[in-house]
C-alpha positions in Angstrom: -68.7 65.0 48.9 -68.2 64.4 45.1 -70.5 64.5 42.1 -71.2 61.1 40.5 -72.6 60.8 37.0 -75.8 58.7 37.0 -78.5 58.3 34.4 -77.9 61.8 32.9 -78.6 63.7 36.1 -76.4 64.6 39.0 -76.9 63.1 42.5 -75.2 64.1 45.7 -74.1 61.3 48.0 -72.7 61.4 51.5 -69.0 60.7 51.8 -69.6 57.4 53.5 -71.8 56.1 50.7 -69.3 57.2 48.2 -66.6 55.2 49.9 -68.8 52.1 50.0 -69.6 52.4 46.3 -65.9 52.7 45.3 -65.1 49.5 47.4 -67.8 47.5 45.7 -66.6 48.4 42.2 -63.0 47.4 42.9 -64.0 43.9 44.1 -65.7 43.0 40.8 -62.6 43.3 38.6 -60.6 39.9 38.2 -56.9 40.3 37.6 -54.7 37.2 37.2 -51.5 37.4 39.1 -48.5 37.2 36.8 -46.1 34.4 37.8 -43.1 32.9 35.9 -45.1 29.8 35.3 -48.3 31.5 34.3 -47.6 34.2 31.7 -50.4 36.8 31.4 -51.4 38.5 28.1 -51.2 42.3 28.0 -54.7 43.9 28.2 -56.1 44.9 24.8 -55.5 48.6 23.8 -58.2 51.1 24.5 -60.5 52.1 21.7 -60.0 55.6 20.3 -61.6 58.2 22.4 -61.8 56.1 25.5 -59.5 56.2 28.5 -58.8 53.5 31.1 -60.0 54.5 34.7 -57.3 56.2 36.7 -56.5 55.4 40.3 -58.9 57.1 42.6 -61.5 57.6 39.8 -65.0 56.1 40.5 -66.1 53.8 37.8 -69.8 54.4 36.8 -72.3 51.9 38.1 -73.1 49.0 35.6 -69.8 49.5 33.7 -67.4 46.8 35.0 -64.0 46.3 33.4 -63.6 43.0 31.4 -61.6 40.4 33.4 -58.2 39.6 31.9 -57.9 36.0 30.7 -55.8 33.6 32.6 -53.4 31.7 30.2 -52.4 28.0 30.9 -48.7 27.1 30.9 -47.5 25.9 27.5 -47.8 22.1 27.1 -44.8 20.3 25.7 -45.7 18.1 22.6 -45.8 14.4 23.2 -43.6 12.4 20.9 -44.8 9.0 19.7 -42.4 6.1 20.2 -40.5 5.2 17.0 -42.0 2.3 15.2 -40.0 -1.0 15.5 -38.0 -2.0 12.4 -39.8 -4.2 10.0 -38.5 -7.3 8.2 -36.9 -10.5 9.3 -33.7 -10.4 11.4 -30.4 -10.9 9.5 -29.6 -14.6 8.9 -26.9 -16.0 11.2 -23.7 -16.7 9.3 -22.7 -20.4 9.3 -19.8 -21.3 11.5 -17.0 -23.5 10.2 -14.4 -24.8 12.6 -10.9 -25.6 11.3 -8.7 -27.7 13.4 -5.0 -27.5 12.4 -3.4 -30.7 13.7 -0.7 -30.6 16.4 1.1 -27.5 17.5 4.7 -26.0 17.2 5.4 -26.1 21.0 4.4 -29.8 21.6 7.9 -31.0 21.0 9.2 -29.0 24.0 6.4 -30.0 26.3 6.1 -33.7 26.0 5.0 -34.2 29.6 1.9 -32.2 28.9 1.0 -33.7 25.5 1.6 -37.3 26.5 -0.9 -37.2 29.5 -4.0 -39.2 28.7 -7.4 -37.7 28.2 -10.9 -38.8 27.2 -11.1 -40.1 23.6 -14.7 -41.2 23.7 -16.4 -44.6 24.1 -14.5 -45.2 27.4 -11.0 -44.9 25.7 -8.2 -42.7 26.8 -5.4 -41.4 24.5 -2.5 -38.9 24.7 -3.5 -35.2 24.9 -1.7 -34.6 21.6 1.3 -35.6 19.5 4.3 -34.0 17.9 3.1 -34.9 14.4 4.9 -36.1 11.2 7.6 -34.4 9.1 9.1 -34.7 5.7 12.6 -36.1 5.2 13.9 -32.6 5.0 12.3 -31.7 8.4 9.2 -29.7 7.3 6.8 -30.4 10.2 3.2 -31.4 10.0 2.2 -28.7 12.5 3.6 -26.0 10.2 1.8 -27.5 7.2 -1.5 -27.7 8.9 -1.3 -24.2 10.3 -0.5 -22.7 6.9 -3.3 -24.6 5.1 -5.7 -23.7 7.9 -4.9 -20.0 7.5 -5.4 -20.1 3.7 -8.6 -22.1 4.2 -9.9 -19.5 6.7 -9.3 -16.7 4.2 -11.1 -18.5 1.4 -14.1 -19.3 3.5 -14.3 -15.9 5.2 -14.4 -14.3 1.7 -17.6 -16.3 1.1 -19.2 -14.9 4.3 -18.4 -17.9 6.6 -17.7 -17.3 10.3 -14.5 -19.3 10.7 -13.1 -20.4 14.0 -9.7 -22.1 14.6 -9.0 -24.5 17.5 -5.6 -22.9 18.1 -4.5 -19.3 17.6 -0.8 -19.7 16.6 1.8 -22.3 15.7 3.9 -21.7 18.7 1.7 -23.1 21.5 1.0 -26.4 23.1 -2.1 -28.5 22.3 -4.9 -28.1 22.8 -5.7 -31.7 23.7 -7.7 -33.9 21.4 -10.7 -34.0 23.6 -10.9 -30.1 23.6 -10.5 -30.1 19.9 -13.3 -32.7 19.5 -15.7 -30.6 21.5 -14.8 -27.3 20.2 -17.4 -27.3 17.4 -20.1 -28.3 19.8 -19.7 -25.1 21.8 -20.0 -22.8 18.8 -22.7 -24.9 17.0 -20.6 -25.3 14.0 -22.2 -26.2 10.6 -19.0 -28.2 9.8 -15.7 -29.1 11.4 -12.6 -29.9 9.3 -9.5 -31.2 11.0 -6.4 -30.7 8.8 -3.5 -33.2 9.0 -0.8 -34.8 6.9 0.1 -38.4 7.3 3.4 -40.1 8.1 2.9 -43.4 6.2 5.3 -45.7 4.3 7.6 -43.8 1.9 6.1 -45.7 -1.1 2.5 -44.7 -0.3 1.0 -41.6 -1.7 -2.2 -39.6 -1.7 -4.9 -38.3 0.6 -7.8 -39.8 2.5 -10.8 -38.4 4.5 -11.7 -39.9 7.8 -15.2 -39.8 9.5 -16.3 -41.2 12.9 -17.7 -44.7 13.0 -19.8 -43.8 16.0 -20.2 -40.0 16.1 -21.9 -38.2 18.9 -24.0 -36.3 16.3 -25.6 -36.9 12.9 -23.7 -39.7 11.1 -25.4 -39.0 7.8 -24.3 -35.3 8.0 -20.7 -36.2 8.7 -20.8 -38.7 5.8 -22.1 -36.1 3.4 -19.3 -33.7 4.5 -16.7 -36.4 3.9 -18.0 -37.2 0.5 -18.1 -33.5 -0.5 -14.5 -32.9 0.7 -13.2 -36.1 -0.9 -14.7 -35.2 -4.2 -13.2 -31.7 -4.1 -9.8 -33.0 -3.0 -9.6 -35.5 -5.8 -10.6 -32.9 -8.4 -8.3 -30.0 -7.5 -5.8 -30.7 -4.7 -3.1 -32.3 -6.8 -3.3 -35.5 -4.7 -5.0 -38.8 -5.6 -6.7 -41.3 -3.3 -4.2 -42.8 -0.8 -2.6 -45.9 -2.1 -1.6 -47.2 1.3 -4.8 -46.5 3.5 -8.6 -46.4 3.5 -9.0 -49.2 1.0 -7.8 -47.1 -1.9 -11.1 -45.1 -2.2 -10.0 -42.1 -0.2 -12.6 -42.6 2.5 -11.9 -44.1 6.0 -14.1 -44.7 9.1 -12.6 -44.9 12.6 -13.8 -45.0 16.2 -10.6 -44.2 18.0 -10.0 -40.5 17.1 -11.3 -38.1 19.9 -11.4 -35.2 17.4 -14.1 -37.1 15.5 -15.8 -39.2 18.2 -16.5 -36.4 20.7 -17.9 -34.0 18.1 -21.7 -33.8 17.7 -21.3 -31.6 14.6 -20.6 -32.8 11.0 -16.9 -33.4 11.3 -14.1 -35.0 9.2 -10.4 -35.3 9.4 -8.3 -34.9 6.2 -4.9 -36.6 5.8 -3.7 -34.3 3.0 -0.9 -36.4 1.6 1.9 -38.6 3.1 4.9 -36.5 4.3 7.2 -39.5 4.0 6.5 -39.7 0.2 8.8 -37.6 -1.9 6.1 -36.5 -4.4 3.6 -35.6 -1.7 6.2 -33.7 0.3 7.1 -31.6 -2.7 3.5 -30.5 -2.9 3.2 -29.9 0.9 6.3 -27.8 1.1 5.4 -25.5 -1.7 3.1 -22.4 -1.2 1.3 -23.2 -4.4 0.7 -26.8 -3.3 -0.7 -25.7 0.0 -2.9 -23.1 -1.7 -4.3 -26.0 -3.9 -5.1 -28.1 -0.8 -6.8 -25.2 0.9 -8.8 -24.3 -2.2 -10.0 -27.9 -2.5 -11.0 -28.1 1.1 -12.9 -24.8 0.8 -14.7 -26.1 -2.3 -15.8 -29.2 -0.4 -17.0 -27.3 2.6 -19.0 -24.8 0.5 -20.5 -27.7 -1.5 -21.6 -29.3 1.7 -23.1 -26.0 3.0 -24.8 -25.5 -0.4 -23.2 -22.1 -0.9 -22.3 -21.6 -4.6 
């Protein structure tokens, strides 16, 4: 039997009652089990002069220990989704297709370039041709490739997305039907086919050709033709052709697949007569080809209203 404090006086209890009292006090204390996912705070320090009950010590009646608080697991912060960018999407750059006439490998693959393909309006024409040449042997395909490369650089410098119908001057073709439809696939704002003519030696000058019955907007092709013709006359070093197009530098035809099959604003430019000595001198000089390219760029940019 043990003495138990109670109300300032001492009472003696039987051993069995003492054991029952100790069991009842122990069941009233709540202790959270510490687990890795549920951290438990350490109990607060005892106040001065007080001592925590020791094991085997009977806690006085009516003086229960304060339950330890159970802490919830930490909650990860919720991030709000980033706000979508504001403002209009960037404008699409206009696409301009340059079609350098003929190709350097055509001469060695005549069986391929002479096969007939669709030319529009129920007509069929050869896939391609070898092209003209100066008296000294400078080939049209080399002239058109050089002018096209210069024109591409000038337009790209002004923010134009430039596409060429052929990637080198050593290949074969492509055929005229593929060239005519090339701009359709890329939704070109303008298509310029670069050529040089092989007319009578006494004839000189350039002319611009548009389709008589285009697959697309005839008025747009006419506007492109007028803009290119104006620029060519002003700065290419060539005058209106004296042997073709009625002398005003503007022709209309319905037998050229490159024009007829295009549903985009499209023109073909015959930039001088390679059979003419004066025109050939301009065509064979780098400065002359740069003048032609610059004039074509001016005409295309004027059509696109980019200044």
